[in-house]
C-alpha positions as CSV (number, residue, x, y, z in Angstrom):
1,M,-6.7,29.8,-19.7
2,N,-9.7,29.1,-17.5
3,Y,-12.1,26.1,-17.6
4,K,-14.7,28.0,-19.7
5,D,-12.2,28.6,-22.5
6,R,-11.0,25.0,-22.3
7,W,-14.5,23.7,-22.5
8,G,-15.0,25.8,-25.7
9,L,-12.0,24.0,-27.2
10,V,-13.5,20.6,-26.5
11,R,-16.3,21.3,-29.0
12,D,-13.7,22.1,-31.7
13,A,-11.8,18.9,-31.0
14,R,-14.3,16.4,-32.3
15,K,-12.4,15.9,-35.5
16,A,-9.2,15.1,-33.6
17,Q,-11.1,12.5,-31.5
18,K,-12.6,10.9,-34.7
19,K,-9.1,10.8,-36.2
20,A,-7.7,9.1,-33.1
21,K,-10.6,6.5,-33.1
22,K,-9.9,5.8,-36.8
23,A,-6.2,5.3,-36.0
24,R,-7.1,3.0,-33.1
25,R,-9.4,0.9,-35.3
26,K,-6.7,0.6,-37.9
27,L,-4.1,-0.6,-35.3
28,L,-6.4,-3.0,-33.6
29,G,-7.4,-4.5,-37.0
30,C,-3.7,-5.1,-37.7
31,R,-2.8,-8.3,-35.9
32,T,0.9,-7.8,-36.3
33,A,1.0,-4.3,-34.6
34,T,4.1,-4.0,-32.5
35,T,4.2,-2.7,-28.9
36,Q,5.9,0.5,-30.2
37,Q,3.0,1.1,-32.6
38,K,0.4,0.6,-29.9
39,N,2.3,2.8,-27.6
40,S,2.6,5.5,-30.2
41,W,-1.2,5.3,-30.7
42,K,-1.5,5.8,-26.9
43,A,0.9,8.8,-27.1
44,I,-1.3,10.4,-29.8
45,L,-4.4,9.8,-27.8
46,A,-2.9,11.3,-24.7
47,R,-1.8,14.3,-26.6
48,N,-5.3,14.8,-28.0
49,M,-6.8,14.3,-24.5
50,R,-4.3,16.8,-23.1
51,F,-5.4,19.5,-25.4
52,N,-9.1,18.6,-25.1
53,P,-9.9,17.9,-21.4
54,T,-13.4,17.3,-20.2
55,R,-15.1,20.2,-18.4
56,H,-14.5,18.7,-15.0
57,E,-10.9,17.9,-15.7
58,A,-10.3,21.5,-16.8
59,I,-11.9,22.7,-13.5
60,M,-9.6,20.4,-11.6
61,Y,-6.5,21.5,-13.5
62,D,-7.3,25.2,-12.9
63,A,-7.8,24.5,-9.1
64,L,-4.5,22.5,-8.9
65,K,-2.6,25.4,-10.6
66,E,-4.2,28.0,-8.3
67,N,-3.2,25.9,-5.2
68,G,0.4,25.6,-6.3
69,F,0.5,21.9,-7.3
70,S,3.1,20.9,-9.9
71,F,1.5,18.3,-12.2
72,D,1.3,16.9,-15.7
73,T,-1.9,16.2,-17.5
74,Q,-2.9,13.1,-19.5
75,V,0.3,11.2,-19.0
76,Q,0.9,7.7,-20.3
77,V,2.0,5.4,-17.5
78,G,2.6,1.9,-19.0
79,P,-0.4,0.9,-21.0
80,Y,-2.7,3.5,-19.3
81,I,-3.3,7.2,-19.6
82,V,-3.8,9.1,-16.3
83,D,-5.7,12.4,-16.0
84,A,-3.1,14.1,-13.8
85,L,0.2,13.1,-12.4
86,I,2.0,14.8,-9.6
87,R,5.5,13.5,-10.2
88,E,6.7,14.5,-6.7
89,G,5.3,11.6,-4.6
90,K,4.1,9.7,-7.7
91,T,0.4,10.7,-7.1
92,V,-2.1,10.0,-9.8
93,I,-5.3,12.0,-9.8
94,E,-8.4,10.7,-11.7
95,V,-11.6,12.6,-12.4
96,D,-14.2,10.0,-13.0
97,G,-17.3,10.5,-15.1
98,L,-20.4,8.3,-15.5
99,I,-18.5,5.7,-17.6
100,H,-16.5,4.6,-14.6
101,E,-19.7,3.2,-13.0
102,S,-19.8,0.5,-15.6
103,Q,-16.0,-0.2,-15.8
104,K,-15.2,-0.9,-12.2
105,E,-13.1,-4.0,-12.9
106,Y,-11.0,-2.2,-15.5
107,D,-10.4,0.7,-13.0
108,L,-9.5,-1.8,-10.3
109,A,-6.9,-3.6,-12.6
110,R,-5.6,-0.2,-13.7
111,D,-5.2,1.0,-10.0
112,R,-3.5,-2.3,-9.2
113,Y,-1.0,-1.8,-12.1
114,L,-0.2,1.7,-10.9
115,W,0.1,0.7,-7.2
116,N,2.5,-2.1,-8.2
117,R,4.7,0.6,-9.8
118,S,4.6,2.8,-6.7
119,Y,2.1,5.3,-7.9
120,R,-0.7,6.3,-5.5
121,V,-4.1,6.8,-7.0
122,I,-6.8,9.1,-5.8
123,R,-10.2,9.4,-7.6
124,F,-12.8,12.1,-7.6
125,K,-16.2,12.0,-9.2
126,N,-17.3,14.8,-11.5
127,S,-20.0,15.8,-9.0
128,E,-17.3,16.3,-6.3
129,V,-15.2,18.5,-8.6
130,A,-18.2,20.5,-9.7
131,C,-19.8,21.0,-6.2
132,D,-17.1,20.8,-3.6
133,L,-13.8,21.9,-5.2
134,S,-12.3,23.2,-2.0
135,G,-13.1,19.8,-0.3
136,V,-11.4,18.0,-3.2
137,I,-8.2,20.1,-2.8
138,K,-8.3,19.5,1.0
139,R,-8.6,15.7,0.5
140,L,-5.8,15.8,-2.0
141,R,-3.5,17.7,0.4
142,E,-4.3,15.2,3.1
143,F,-3.7,12.3,0.7
144,R,-0.3,13.7,-0.3
145,G,0.5,14.3,3.4
146,E,-0.1,10.6,4.2
147,I,2.3,9.5,1.4
148,Q,5.2,11.8,2.4
């Protein structure tokens, strides 16, 4: 399935996103929610995000497959959900949209958490994925080469 087909599915997924938001509000409103309940909410959200990637994530996933990378999408690592995870070498790939301009501290804390658990994070902006996909793949290969 190419990125155009995946992007078409995103429009159909609005109901699933609303349902996940409602479940989140319900859990956050419950003061006695257990860690397991919160993690199960994260697992549901990750599953919804896995089947409904953003346009740029879908482009990145297709490019990774075409270049022979073995990876998992929208994986829960501790309290966070990562866009793509290459388990060999514990490399986390993030495709950042405009929202990440306003949440730099959150991203920094998230990266620190992942680094402390031996994951290595590489971030790409949506504009990089859209305009220079071959450069993104090249940077990713160099990044993985430095780790191994």
